[in-house]
Each structure stands twice: as structure tokens, then as C-alpha cells.
N, C-alpha and C positions, 0 to 999 in steps of 0.2 A: 599601695593598694587600689586604692580608688583609681587610679590610672592605668592599672593592668588590667583591671576591670573594662573600662571604657574602650580599651585598646582592644580588646577580644571580643568587642560586639561590632565591630569593623565589618568584616566578611558576611553577616547575614542581618545589618541593620539595613530596613527599607529607607529609600532613599530620599523620604519624605518624613523621616524621624529624626527628630533630633534627640540625645539622651544628654543632660545636664550631668555631672558628677556634683556628689554634694558631701564633706565630712562633717564629720561635727566639729562643733568648734569647741573651743576651750571654754569650758575645764571638763571639759567632756574626756572620760580616759581613753588613750592611744588605741586600746585594743578592749573587744566584750569577751571575755574570761568567766564571768559569772552572772549571776543575775542583779547584783549591786551595779556590775558595769553598765546592765541594760539600762535599768532604773536611772542611773546618772547620766548615761547618751541620750535617755528619751525627753527626758529635761532641757540640756543642752539645744537636743535638733529643734525641738514644736517651736521655741522661742524665736528660734533663726528662719524656721519655716514658715512659722504665719506671717508674717507680712508678704511675705514671697508669690505664698501657695498658689493664687490665682495665675500665676503666669506658668502653670504646667499641666497636661491633663492626667498626669498618674504619676504615683509614685511607688518606687519597687525599694524597699528595703534589703538592702545588701550586707545581712546577717543571718548568719545559719543556725537560727532559732527561733521561738516562738519571741520573740523583740516585742516587747511591749509599743514601741513606736508605732508599729502597725497595727491595733487598738486604737491608739490615741490620733492618729490620722485617719482613721474611719470617722470615730466621731466630730472629729473636728471640718473634715472637709467632705465633699460629694466627690471628690475623683476617684476612681480605683485605685486601693491599695494591695498591694500582694509584697511577701517575704519571700527570700531565696527560698527558703527549706520547702515552703508551700508550694514553689512553681516546679521545685524538683519533683517532690513526693507526686503531686499529681499527674507530672508526667509520666513517672515509673508506675501508675495504675494503669495508664494508657496504654504504656508499650511492654508491660512486662507483666509479674505474678511474684517476684519475689524481689523485692529492695534492700539492698545494702549501703550503709553509709560510711565512706572514710572522712575519720574528723582528726581534731588536732591534739585533743589530751583524755584521759581518761575521764575525768571530769565531763568533757563533752559526750563522750559516749554513756555514759549514766542517763542525761541531762535528752540526749536526743532519744533513747530510748523510751524517756517518758512521754515526749512529744508526740512519737508517732503512735504511741497508745491512745494519746487523748484524740486525736484525728482520724482516729477508727483501722487507722491501717497494719494494725499486729498482725493479724491473719496473713499480710503480704509484706512481711518482716524478715531477713535474713540474720540481722544484727549490726552491730559497729564492729570498726576497726579503727584504732587510735595511731597514726604517726608519732605521738608522742611528742609533739614539736608545740612550742606556742606559736600563736596566731603570726605577733611579729617575727619572729623563726623562720617561719615560711619564707621572708625577705631576706632575713641575715646571712641564713648559713648557706653554703655554699648551693647552688642550685643542682648539680649533678649528683649532692648526695639526699636533698631534699626529694627529686623526681624517683631516686631508688626505692628510699622507705615506702612513697606512697604505692608506687606499681607495685611493691611489693604487697603491701596492705591490701591494695585490690584483688591481686591473685588469688590472697587468703579468701576475701569475699567472695569471690566466682567460683573457686577450685575445690575450696573447702567447704562452705557455706551454702554455695549454691543461687547466689545472688545473678539474676539475671539484666536488671538495672542498679549501677553503682552510684552514688549521690556524691558530689563532691562537696565537701560537708565542711567548706570554707572558701567565702569571696573572694580569697586571696590566692584560691588555687583555679581560678575561673579560666588561666591562660595555661593549663596544664593539660587542660580537657584533651587535646590531640594526643599528648603523649601518651595517656591513661588510657585512649580508646585503643592506641596501637599495640597497645601491650596487652589487652585482652580480646583483640578482632580476632581469633580464632575460633574462638570460645562462641561469639556470635552475641556475647551480652553486651551491653549499652552504659558508657559513662553520660553521667548527665552532669550540666552546669545549671544551676538554679537561676543565675546572673543574665546569661542569654535566654533561656526560658523562660525567665520571670519576663522580661524587655517584649519578650514575643506573643505571649499572654496577656498583656497589656494593652500593646497593640492592637490587637484585635478586641479587648471590651473597649477599645475607645472606637474605633472603628465601629461597633455595632453600636455605636451611641448609649454604651451601659454605665451605669454610676453606683455607688453603694447605696444600698440601700437605707432610707431616712426613718422607718416606721416599726423600728425595734432596738435591741442594743447598741446600734451603732446612730439615731437617732441625734440631732446635734447638742454636743455636751455645753455649748457656748447658753444655751437656753435656759437651765439649770442654771448655771454657775452666775446670770443675770439675775433671777429670780433671788438669789440670794447674795445679789449686791458685791459679788465677788470674782467680778468680770476682770480676772488679771493679767490674761495672756494679750 
């Protein structure tokens, strides 16, 4: 899945930008399908990233949810941090007025609806359609069958629910964007992949010399740990 995400970036990646793939190390879950999975993966990731963080200009969390790793990275480091769900939602608000999300499970659909509300986008939300596939099934199931299910759900979002921008709700769907976009091309709707969009947004922030604000909720958490004599990272 990480390799698919990196491959999908190729055509649009600026020549002076290098993207390094990072997969959460053991004992992180192999897929993020619940908040428990997300918390466990955050713990594994931050310990692995901490020693190498200075080698990178920005971080993209390629999990389509309000993953706790986003806030943790912002607290720990100054580099800009973005999640792929955020990237897709912000872009949908620029390009359209009614976003829809195609996601994996019905559980994800319920969670995404709440996240959209928390970001203040409820008035611009057409709803979610669940493909009823597990994250890992996106790779394990026959490609043609996965594409058929997803394009059917996208058609429903666009033609029945009035979505003018459809967000691909999993990093594993990144390479499907062209296929999905072609399926609704005549309608004028846009299909958005948060992986590619997230990279481009972060590149822009880095070029502008912008970093995470450190005088509010994302001030350096290491300072408080040091006061408690608990600097265990």
C-alpha cells in the first residue's frame, strides 16, 4: 500500500522534491480500522520517527481519518504536518460546494461523518458511501471487482446525493483516482486523492517557509515531559 501511494505521486511530483515512504513498524497494526488501531500505530510511529525527524521537511500521515499521529507530530516537531483526509477536505472546499466520501466500511462511514462535522464542513457534505471492504482487501481482492464496487459507489454519491467532489477515503485507493475520475467525467464532478494533494500542499508550505505554530496547543510537548522528569521518547 505504501508502495502504491509512492507510485501514484510520480507524474505530479516536482523534480526537486523527494518523498520517503514510511510504514508503521511492529508492533503496529497492519491496518487502521478503529481508534484503537490508530492509537497503537501512533505509539509505534512516534518512537521510530523521533530519531530521524530532522532529516525531513514535512510529514504526511497517509491514513484517511483524524489520526492521532497528526497532533502528536505537530506537538513534537516544527515541520508542517498534514493528514490525507484534511488535504482532501480542504481541496474539496476550494473546488466545489458539496463533498462526498467513498470509504471502506460502514464503521468508517459513521466516523468520517463525525470528523467532517468537527472540521466545520457539515454544510458542504453530501455523505459517505461504504464499499464494505476491509483496508487490506483493497489489495487482496481482484482488482476489477474492487474498481467496480468503488465506481458504483462514486456514481451514487454524484448522481443520487449531489456530490461535486468525491474524496477517496483510503490511502490504498490512491492509484485508482484516474479510473474513478473517468467514471464520472461527463458529470463534471472531481475525484480527489488526499495523498497527492497532501504532498502538494506540504510542498507549498515548505516553500513558503511556514512551520507548525508553537505558541498554542501544539507547543513543544517535550518541555512539559522534562518538567515531570518523564522525557521517555
